[in-house]
C-alpha positions in Angstrom: 33.3 -22.1 6.8 36.5 -20.8 4.6 39.1 -23.9 4.1 42.7 -23.0 4.1 45.5 -24.4 2.5 49.0 -24.0 3.2 50.9 -23.4 0.2 54.7 -23.4 1.9 56.6 -21.0 4.5 53.0 -20.1 6.6 51.1 -18.7 3.7 47.9 -19.8 3.1 44.9 -19.3 0.4 41.5 -20.2 0.2 41.0 -23.6 -1.0 37.7 -22.9 -2.6 39.3 -20.1 -4.6 41.7 -22.3 -6.7 41.0 -22.4 -10.2 43.8 -24.1 -11.1 47.3 -25.2 -10.4 50.0 -25.4 -13.2 54.0 -25.7 -13.0 55.4 -22.6 -14.4 58.2 -24.5 -16.9 55.9 -24.2 -20.1 56.2 -21.4 -21.9 52.5 -20.7 -21.6 52.5 -20.5 -18.3 55.9 -18.2 -18.3 53.5 -15.4 -20.3 50.7 -15.7 -18.1 52.9 -15.2 -14.8 54.7 -12.2 -16.5 51.0 -10.7 -17.6 49.8 -11.0 -14.3 52.9 -9.3 -13.2 52.5 -6.1 -15.4 48.7 -6.5 -14.3 49.7 -5.8 -10.9 47.7 -9.1 -9.9 50.5 -11.4 -8.6 51.1 -12.7 -4.9 54.8 -14.2 -4.4 54.4 -16.8 -2.1 57.8 -18.4 -2.7 59.8 -16.4 0.0 63.2 -15.8 -2.5 62.9 -19.6 -3.7 62.6 -21.1 -6.7 58.7 -21.1 -8.1 57.6 -24.2 -8.3 53.1 -24.0 -8.7 51.5 -21.3 -10.1 47.8 -20.9 -8.5 45.3 -19.5 -10.4 42.6 -17.7 -8.2 38.9 -17.2 -9.3 39.4 -13.4 -8.6 41.9 -13.3 -11.3 44.9 -13.5 -8.8 48.2 -15.5 -9.6 49.8 -17.0 -6.5 53.1 -18.4 -7.1 54.3 -21.0 -4.4 58.0 -23.0 -4.0 56.0 -26.3 -3.3 54.8 -28.7 -6.4 51.5 -28.4 -7.2 51.2 -32.3 -6.2 52.0 -31.4 -2.8 49.3 -28.7 -2.5 46.8 -30.9 -4.4 47.9 -33.9 -1.7 47.2 -31.5 0.8 43.6 -30.3 -0.8 42.8 -34.1 -0.9 43.8 -34.4 2.8 41.3 -31.5 3.8 38.5 -33.0 1.7 38.9 -36.3 3.4 39.1 -35.5 7.0 36.1 -33.0 6.2 34.2 -36.1 5.1 34.9 -37.9 8.3 33.7 -35.4 10.3 30.7 -34.9 8.4 29.8 -39.0 8.7 
């Protein structure tokens, strides 16, 4: 079953396809996002707000979110806890 995680404003992504999440503050992260924009592989889910998380998917797409990586990670962890309870 596909696990979807909310990344803000009703936008969801497949949790199993996430490779990494980073903050967009560093120069390498900014270059990475710029290169992905030029390649046409960016999905902007910020709804016009400040980008606070850069999510790299296993398909090579880059998803921008206005939620902090910690917030998204917390949602992923809570999904894992709920899932473990249902399996027990």
